[in-house]
VOGU-3710 file (C-alpha; in Angstrom, 3 decimals, decimal comma):
1> xxxxxxxxxx> 95,767/-39,208/-148,761  96,964/-40,662/-145,487  95,311/-41,049/-142,125  98,175/-39,662/-140,089  96,474/-38,747/-136,852  94,503/-40,828/-134,386  94,668/-38,420/-131,493  92,001/-35,838/-132,346  88,968/-37,631/-130,976  87,696/-39,032/-134,276
11> xxxxxxxxxx> 89,581/-42,183/-135,332  89,530/-42,477/-139,100  89,890/-45,397/-141,507  91,513/-45,442/-144,892  90,694/-47,278/-148,039  93,491/-48,957/-149,979  93,616/-48,840/-153,736  94,148/-52,402/-154,861  96,792/-54,580/-153,283  100,494/-54,118/-152,863
21> xxxxxxxxxx> 103,416/-56,442/-153,322  104,429/-58,461/-150,304  105,984/-56,181/-147,708  104,928/-52,986/-149,511  102,192/-50,519/-148,614  99,233/-50,059/-150,949  98,520/-46,591/-152,314  96,179/-44,634/-150,077  93,558/-42,655/-151,959  90,630/-42,237/-149,570
31> xxxxxxxxxx> 89,874/-39,924/-146,683  87,543/-40,232/-143,734  86,299/-43,604/-144,833  85,369/-42,554/-148,343  86,943/-42,835/-151,732  87,280/-39,597/-153,680  84,221/-39,479/-155,883  82,108/-41,583/-153,539  79,299/-40,164/-151,392  80,665/-38,183/-148,450
41> xxxxxxxxxx> 80,995/-39,765/-145,045  78,212/-39,074/-142,600  78,612/-37,697/-139,120  78,803/-41,238/-137,804  81,614/-42,179/-140,140  81,772/-44,553/-143,093  80,356/-48,044/-142,973  82,601/-51,074/-142,707  83,114/-52,613/-146,118  85,241/-54,663/-148,435
51> xxxxxxxxxx> 88,608/-53,157/-149,257  88,757/-51,168/-146,041  91,838/-51,457/-143,871  93,390/-49,713/-140,943  96,979/-48,796/-141,676  99,510/-47,702/-139,061  100,492/-44,063/-139,122  103,603/-43,149/-141,065  106,896/-42,635/-139,268  108,586/-41,016/-137,595
61> xxxxxxxxxx> 111,664/-41,404/-139,773  115,000/-39,701/-139,064  117,298/-39,062/-142,006  120,906/-38,004/-141,360  123,666/-36,888/-143,744  124,955/-40,446/-144,211  121,527/-41,620/-145,442  121,063/-41,917/-149,205  117,756/-40,029/-148,868  119,389/-36,964/-147,331
71> xxxxxxxxxx> 120,143/-35,039/-150,582  116,476/-35,238/-151,587  115,238/-33,893/-148,262  117,383/-30,807/-147,655  115,979/-28,521/-150,351  112,598/-27,572/-151,749  111,699/-26,019/-155,105  114,524/-23,467/-155,151  117,992/-24,891/-155,773  119,531/-21,675/-154,413
81> xxxxxxxxxx> 118,737/-22,947/-150,940  120,178/-26,337/-149,930  120,409/-26,980/-146,199  122,897/-28,890/-144,079  120,836/-29,901/-141,020  122,020/-32,571/-138,617  118,852/-34,485/-139,448  115,487/-34,357/-141,160  112,555/-35,791/-139,213  109,698/-37,056/-141,344
91> xxxxxxxxxx> 106,585/-37,123/-139,195  103,191/-38,745/-139,555  101,223/-37,539/-136,538  100,893/-34,539/-134,283  102,514/-36,566/-131,503  105,544/-37,094/-133,722  105,761/-33,324/-134,127  105,551/-32,788/-130,363  108,430/-35,217/-129,863  110,564/-33,604/-132,582
101> xxxxxxxxxx> 109,977/-30,082/-131,259  110,738/-31,214/-127,707  113,967/-32,826/-128,848  115,061/-29,605/-130,562  114,220/-27,503/-127,495  115,978/-29,875/-125,080  119,120/-30,025/-127,215  119,189/-26,305/-127,969  119,051/-26,915/-131,724  117,267/-24,548/-134,069
111> xxxxxxxxxx> 114,429/-26,199/-135,943  112,532/-25,388/-139,115  109,428/-26,843/-140,702  108,813/-27,871/-144,305  105,468/-28,862/-145,810  105,408/-28,395/-149,595  108,912/-26,955/-149,964  107,909/-23,753/-151,763  109,534/-21,286/-149,355  111,093/-18,483/-151,396
121> xxxxxxxxxx> 113,967/-17,745/-149,020  116,349/-19,816/-146,874  114,053/-19,982/-143,837  114,222/-23,803/-143,804  117,755/-24,194/-145,118  119,761/-21,540/-143,271  123,074/-22,430/-141,676  121,627/-22,225/-138,180  118,896/-24,807/-138,811  119,939/-28,148/-137,325
131> xxxxxxxxxx> 116,634/-30,069/-137,388  114,090/-29,948/-140,189  110,620/-31,302/-139,463  109,261/-32,596/-142,766  105,437/-32,587/-142,780  104,960/-34,017/-146,273  103,606/-37,359/-145,017  100,890/-35,566/-143,030  98,725/-35,082/-146,087  95,197/-36,121/-145,206
141> xxxxxxxxxx> 92,133/-34,104/-146,178  88,663/-34,894/-144,879  85,718/-33,935/-142,707  85,522/-33,824/-138,905  81,854/-34,218/-137,967  82,534/-33,452/-134,308  83,792/-29,985/-135,134  81,638/-29,516/-138,237  84,758/-28,550/-140,118  86,924/-29,917/-142,879
151> xxxxxxxxxx> 90,515/-30,644/-141,983  93,579/-30,267/-144,144  96,929/-31,525/-142,925  99,933/-29,346/-143,794  101,612/-31,826/-146,127  98,597/-32,004/-148,440  99,210/-30,320/-151,762  96,628/-27,859/-152,953  95,701/-29,905/-156,003  95,014/-32,938/-153,845
161> xxxxxxxxxx> 92,999/-30,882/-151,361  90,852/-29,522/-154,192  90,229/-33,028/-155,556  89,246/-34,558/-152,232  87,021/-31,684/-151,096  85,251/-31,454/-154,429  84,862/-35,138/-155,213  83,728/-35,948/-151,698  81,505/-32,982/-150,860  81,329/-30,592/-153,804
171> xxxxxxxxxx> 83,165/-27,835/-151,919  86,547/-26,144/-152,073  88,760/-23,486/-150,562  89,669/-20,348/-152,572  93,359/-21,254/-152,696  96,226/-20,889/-155,116  96,549/-21,897/-158,754  99,708/-23,986/-158,396  98,596/-27,524/-157,487  101,963/-28,603/-156,051
181> xxxxxxxxxx> 102,087/-25,977/-153,295  101,789/-27,447/-149,790  98,761/-26,400/-147,769  100,897/-25,833/-144,678  102,666/-22,705/-145,863  99,972/-21,509/-148,249  97,173/-21,236/-145,714  99,141/-19,694/-142,842  100,410/-16,968/-145,168  96,919/-15,900/-146,221
191> xxxxxxxxxx> 96,830/-17,576/-149,615  94,701/-16,391/-152,524  93,724/-17,829/-155,869  91,314/-17,931/-158,778  88,182/-17,971/-156,584  89,359/-15,320/-154,129  87,459/-12,454/-155,804  84,313/-14,564/-155,433  84,912/-16,069/-151,972  87,767/-14,239/-150,248
201> xxxxxxxxxx> 91,120/-15,508/-149,017  91,709/-19,010/-147,720  92,143/-17,658/-144,181  88,717/-16,044/-144,375  87,420/-19,627/-144,153  89,853/-20,850/-141,477  87,885/-22,018/-138,452  90,740/-23,384/-136,387  94,184/-24,915/-136,150  95,698/-27,801/-134,264
211> xxxxxxxxxx> 99,238/-26,731/-133,491  102,318/-27,652/-131,474  103,547/-24,819/-129,259  106,312/-24,440/-126,658  105,526/-22,853/-123,296  107,729/-20,782/-120,975  109,059/-23,930/-119,317  110,226/-25,302/-122,653  107,537/-27,942/-122,870  106,078/-28,764/-126,287
221> xxxxxxxxxx> 102,384/-29,559/-126,413  99,411/-29,714/-128,751  96,668/-27,122/-128,627  93,572/-26,408/-130,680  92,567/-22,811/-131,380  89,320/-21,781/-133,060  87,565/-18,551/-133,944  84,819/-19,172/-131,382  84,376/-16,072/-129,219  84,631/-18,199/-126,071
231> xxxxxxxxxx> 87,856/-19,942/-127,117  90,722/-18,759/-124,860  93,158/-19,687/-127,655  91,403/-17,505/-130,217  94,366/-15,134/-130,671  96,561/-18,070/-131,651  94,119/-18,875/-134,439  94,119/-15,208/-135,523  97,906/-15,233/-135,761  97,664/-18,081/-138,259
241> xxxxxxxxxx> 95,470/-16,064/-140,623  98,351/-14,553/-142,568  101,548/-14,326/-140,489  103,477/-16,829/-142,591  105,049/-20,104/-141,549  107,758/-20,953/-139,037  106,998/-18,060/-136,727  104,743/-19,165/-133,825  104,075/-22,892/-133,809  103,901/-25,997/-135,986
251> xxxxxxxxxx> 100,428/-26,401/-137,450  99,449/-30,067/-137,655  95,916/-29,546/-138,922  93,888/-26,735/-140,449  90,152/-26,705/-139,752  88,069/-25,082/-142,466  84,519/-23,743/-142,195  83,145/-20,560/-143,708  81,947/-17,823/-141,333  78,219/-17,985/-140,858
261> xxxxxxxxxx> 77,954/-21,532/-142,226  75,420/-23,495/-140,214  73,843/-26,917/-140,044  75,322/-30,385/-140,237  75,507/-30,737/-144,031  79,228/-30,622/-144,959  78,338/-29,502/-148,485  77,181/-26,156/-147,064  80,146/-25,412/-144,827  82,637/-24,265/-147,489
271> xxxxxxxxxx> 82,283/-22,492/-150,843  80,889/-24,446/-153,769  82,947/-23,713/-156,891  81,501/-23,247/-160,373  80,562/-26,410/-162,225  82,299/-25,223/-165,395  84,569/-22,397/-166,442  85,165/-20,491/-169,620  88,956/-20,358/-169,871  91,064/-18,245/-172,161
281> xxxxxxxxxx> 94,750/-17,821/-172,967  95,857/-15,044/-175,289  99,400/-14,148/-176,302  101,088/-10,990/-177,546  104,300/-11,191/-179,552  107,198/-8,941/-178,687  108,066/-8,642/-182,402  105,741/-5,706/-183,075  105,437/-4,541/-179,471  106,207/-0,869/-178,987
291> xxxxxxxxxx> 106,440/0,951/-175,689  103,112/2,606/-176,414  101,406/-0,725/-177,121  102,931/-2,431/-174,103  102,085/0,303/-171,631  98,560/0,582/-173,065  97,889/-3,100/-172,354  99,137/-2,817/-168,758  97,316/0,462/-168,224  94,072/-1,026/-169,546
301> xxxxxxxxxx> 94,394/-4,079/-167,300  94,898/-1,947/-164,207  92,080/0,426/-165,048  89,716/-2,469/-165,712  90,508/-3,817/-162,242  89,807/-0,422/-160,700  86,370/-0,416/-162,334  85,432/-4,069/-161,741  86,786/-5,186/-158,390  83,975/-4,108/-156,094
311> xxxxxxxxxx> 82,239/-6,830/-154,081  79,185/-8,034/-155,988  80,539/-7,006/-159,380  79,182/-9,022/-162,344  82,865/-9,874/-162,868  83,323/-11,338/-159,374  84,018/-14,820/-160,767  86,539/-13,581/-163,345  90,168/-14,182/-162,427  92,952/-13,207/-164,773
321> xxxxxxxxxx> 96,722/-13,052/-164,748  98,485/-10,763/-167,175  102,031/-12,101/-167,380  104,392/-9,679/-169,104  107,605/-11,611/-169,643  111,018/-10,324/-170,607  111,443/-9,639/-174,315  113,828/-12,576/-174,614  110,843/-14,912/-174,117  109,507/-13,742/-177,495
331> xxxxxxxxxx> 105,967/-13,209/-176,231  103,828/-12,786/-173,131  100,374/-14,047/-172,245  97,213/-13,506/-170,246  95,211/-16,362/-168,762  91,603/-15,838/-167,691  88,752/-17,849/-166,249  85,135/-17,030/-165,442  82,211/-19,034/-164,076  80,474/-20,412/-167,154
341> xxxxxxxxxx> 77,191/-20,410/-165,251  77,279/-16,682/-164,471  74,821/-14,512/-166,428  76,282/-13,490/-169,812  79,622/-15,044/-168,859  80,875/-15,569/-172,412  80,127/-11,940/-173,309  81,730/-10,729/-170,084  84,895/-12,600/-171,022  84,864/-11,168/-174,553
351> xxxxxxxxxx> 84,346/-7,661/-173,212  87,210/-8,098/-170,744  89,634/-9,229/-173,460  88,603/-6,316/-175,649  89,029/-3,844/-172,789  92,572/-5,024/-172,036  93,665/-4,761/-175,661  91,784/-1,551/-176,490  93,785/1,043/-178,460  97,023/-0,946/-178,144
361> xxxxxxxxxx> 97,471/-1,096/-181,917  98,578/-4,731/-181,745  96,671/-7,983/-181,963  96,849/-10,955/-179,648  96,806/-14,611/-180,616  94,124/-16,810/-179,059  95,886/-19,940/-177,806  93,004/-21,392/-175,837  89,302/-20,659/-175,558  87,025/-23,376/-174,242
371> xxxxxxxxxx> 84,594/-24,422/-171,560  85,974/-26,941/-169,101  84,881/-28,591/-165,867  86,066/-26,663/-162,815  88,188/-29,387/-161,208  90,079/-30,135/-164,407  90,723/-26,461/-165,023  91,879/-25,954/-161,438  94,212/-28,904/-161,066  95,716/-28,437/-164,540
381> xxxxxxxxxx> 95,863/-24,638/-164,541  98,917/-23,623/-166,609  101,803/-23,086/-164,261  104,663/-24,802/-162,568  103,336/-28,278/-161,865  106,596/-29,894/-160,743  109,899/-28,509/-159,465  112,780/-28,612/-161,905  115,728/-30,018/-159,915  117,967/-27,285/-161,328
391> xxxxxxxxxx> 115,608/-24,329/-160,877  116,823/-21,256/-159,044  114,633/-18,216/-158,555  114,080/-14,910/-156,816  110,698/-13,247/-156,310  109,081/-10,045/-155,066  105,510/-8,839/-154,577  103,188/-5,859/-154,388  99,597/-4,963/-153,604  98,028/-2,119/-155,579
401> xxxxxxxxxx> 95,015/-0,015/-154,650  94,897/1,562/-158,102  96,097/0,891/-161,606  99,616/1,684/-162,755  100,938/5,262/-162,711  102,809/6,330/-165,828  106,211/6,153/-164,119  105,594/2,531/-163,192  104,521/1,665/-166,726  107,724/3,153/-168,097
411> xxxxxxxxxx> 109,786/1,144/-165,618  107,989/-2,058/-166,615  108,760/-1,513/-170,256  112,344/-0,454/-169,611  113,317/-3,560/-167,644  111,251/-6,097/-169,531  112,738/-4,940/-172,832  116,339/-4,554/-171,674  118,853/-5,961/-174,168  121,668/-6,289/-171,614
421> xxxxxxxxxx> 119,721/-9,045/-169,846  118,390/-12,330/-171,212  115,711/-13,948/-169,080  113,009/-15,850/-170,942  111,712/-17,133/-167,591  111,573/-13,673/-166,042  108,013/-12,445/-165,635  105,565/-10,393/-163,588  102,290/-12,163/-162,834  99,688/-9,417/-162,394
431> xxxxxxxxxx> 96,502/-10,829/-160,888  93,014/-9,421/-160,651  92,191/-8,929/-156,982  89,577/-7,440/-154,689  85,936/-8,500/-154,730  84,975/-10,530/-151,659  88,526/-10,153/-150,319  87,793/-6,493/-149,714  84,722/-7,136/-147,554  86,851/-8,210/-144,562
441> xxxxxxxxxx> 88,167/-5,689/-142,040  91,967/-5,183/-142,072  92,312/-6,350/-138,458  89,968/-9,332/-138,726  92,822/-11,440/-140,053  96,562/-10,819/-140,113  96,277/-9,839/-143,804  95,616/-6,064/-143,694  95,496/-5,373/-147,452  91,741/-5,293/-147,873
451> xxxxxxxxxx> 91,135/-2,655/-150,514  93,562/-3,662/-153,285  92,540/-4,329/-156,874  95,781/-5,879/-158,172  98,375/-8,237/-156,759  101,814/-8,570/-158,373  104,306/-11,414/-158,304  107,708/-10,589/-159,777  109,843/-13,652/-160,419  112,926/-14,664/-162,375
461> xxxxxxxxxx> 114,003/-18,273/-162,949  117,349/-19,637/-164,045  119,373/-22,852/-163,825  123,045/-22,103/-163,240  124,606/-20,745/-160,057  126,973/-18,698/-162,222  123,961/-16,602/-163,290  122,832/-15,750/-159,758  124,248/-12,250/-159,661  122,874/-11,319/-163,079
471> xxxxxxxxxx> 119,305/-12,369/-162,265  119,360/-10,922/-158,765  120,604/-7,580/-160,055  117,961/-7,457/-162,760  114,971/-8,137/-160,522  116,232/-5,830/-157,761  116,850/-2,953/-160,148  113,506/-3,543/-161,848  111,596/-3,531/-158,553  113,395/-0,484/-157,197
481> xxxxxxxxxx> 112,704/1,417/-160,396  108,985/0,583/-160,440  108,600/1,820/-156,853  111,165/4,607/-156,980  108,575/7,121/-155,742  108,187/5,198/-152,468  111,758/4,233/-151,646  112,112/1,251/-153,953  109,311/-0,806/-152,389  105,482/-0,653/-152,652
491> xxxxxxxxxx> 105,046/1,188/-149,359  101,465/1,579/-148,110  99,971/4,692/-149,633  97,500/5,966/-152,170  98,570/3,588/-154,973  100,449/0,680/-153,387  99,847/-1,208/-150,158  102,818/-3,332/-149,223  103,876/-6,899/-149,893  102,691/-10,516/-149,597
501> xxxxxxxxxx> 104,417/-12,633/-146,954  104,035/-15,870/-148,948  106,272/-14,364/-151,622  108,954/-13,922/-148,976  111,653/-11,391/-149,857  114,471/-10,725/-147,386  115,581/-7,736/-149,455  112,819/-5,880/-147,618  114,959/-6,146/-144,450  117,875/-4,284/-146,043
511> xxxxxxxxxx> 118,191/-0,505/-146,390  120,171/-1,192/-149,552  116,994/-2,397/-151,265  114,329/-0,799/-149,076  114,827/2,931/-148,789  111,255/3,698/-147,772  111,814/3,796/-144,023  108,951/1,276/-143,726  110,233/-1,946/-142,116  109,599/-5,344/-143,671
521> xxxxxxxxxx> 106,965/-6,269/-141,097  104,964/-3,117/-141,810  105,070/-3,881/-145,532  103,575/-7,298/-144,812  101,324/-6,699/-141,806  100,969/-2,933/-141,305  99,270/-2,183/-137,966  98,613/-5,857/-137,230  102,260/-6,452/-136,349  101,938/-5,185/-132,792
531> xxxxxxxxxx> 99,236/-7,710/-132,001  101,310/-10,435/-133,656  104,158/-9,625/-131,272  101,783/-9,888/-128,319  100,605/-13,308/-129,505  104,216/-14,338/-130,080  105,093/-13,451/-126,485  102,233/-15,576/-125,207  102,643/-18,621/-127,419  106,358/-18,707/-128,284
541> xxxxxxxxxx> 108,030/-16,903/-125,371  111,317/-18,782/-125,878  111,465/-17,778/-129,569  111,753/-21,400/-130,683  110,241/-20,644/-134,094  112,389/-18,082/-135,862  113,909/-17,054/-139,160  114,855/-13,807/-140,909  111,231/-12,660/-141,224  109,617/-14,403/-138,273
551> xxxxx> 107,576/-12,367/-135,810  109,907/-10,822/-133,232  109,279/-10,902/-129,509  108,283/-7,444/-128,214  110,811/-5,227/-126,499
//
């Protein structure tokens, strides 16, 4: 990880791994004066030692269309969205960001920000975007003893953040299961993951942000906002607890400390993950799958979550994703993990698997069942570990307060077994939810969905642009059919509770696909949107940070 900032009041040193060829830079692997795996730095910093070197901050680097690097820097993980900005600015410090934002404001050019590149829509690549600020080189993770908080820069990928936090201090954040996702977008959107039922959302542990804002006079500047009651910038911090990226400011550093954590020992300021996990992957074949069997499995999964998602449940450390894929995939799977150190954990896992498959009339195949160290399981969790340069995708989301009604189950089976559509990479990832997440008040963070038991991620992948219309039609029709009773979207109500902003979906803006009468911002934020608009008016009065689903100025 890089030391990309020397302006926060705690100059940091980096260790270099080995030596580099003449004129090249050695690989940076340490943070805050400590190698991953070494004892954590103290409040006074690491001692001087052999192999230690101070390296200049990266950048800034400006890449224009004539530069050979340009094609690699104008798109993220989704090949549907390739931008044509006048330039991409790769930054290494918060001061670089201030300069880039000021340049965009002074020239009247629309800017956008990219950290990990996992944005689901064209918010960074739209035709109006003329300057992209690329945060990927701002990727340091470490501990700030002055603030008693860990810091994560936005370009850090989740897998790297987990490694550094755990190897250095034995702690973690309850973030997502895809290790290549950038922290910048994940945290600000209210990210969740395999430890969320046990420890809450990532933003429940967000102590502060360092961010670049633009005032009414058009001047860009750095500010720090924390959750301290006496902090006059506290509302700015609140707005970064789930509003999504590109909407208020450019975050240059996230400060992490759990509420109520006290003392000077860093190892007690964030959650400590399990030492080991029991992990399981089971697979059902579509060959003998009937509608009755399929709907029974989904019904059982939802009902189990209704019964076992209360805070303090013996199953709090169990996280599972049931992933019904389209019939053309040949099979679908369910991945599960549970803290191996929890009482009766192996039996709890067995009982869960039996409950999901109960009375289905079909058997599953056990593909994986083992006990594995937490960090290995987390950084190598089955998923999408690297972007395919040809991948195109579309996604949708839903929160559920209850298990699946019969009409929804029928719609799932209908569209996942359709023979007029072939989509082996078309799937719904249905995650266990609730637990500690549901102990936080809906207005305490921007994320208002605080009594759900399931979270759904609909997604379809393909490679060729010629197949765009076919895949888009399938997922839109599928989604509308599942939520036909509430206008084609999971409108807040008795069963469903809106959508997840990190799985951005601009279809929610269109009456063609959203017939509920509930606007996109209510589906994401519910009653918290009005306060978001107030914060927007204070901190981005010139509407510098905008895209199709950015917070709107009031009025």
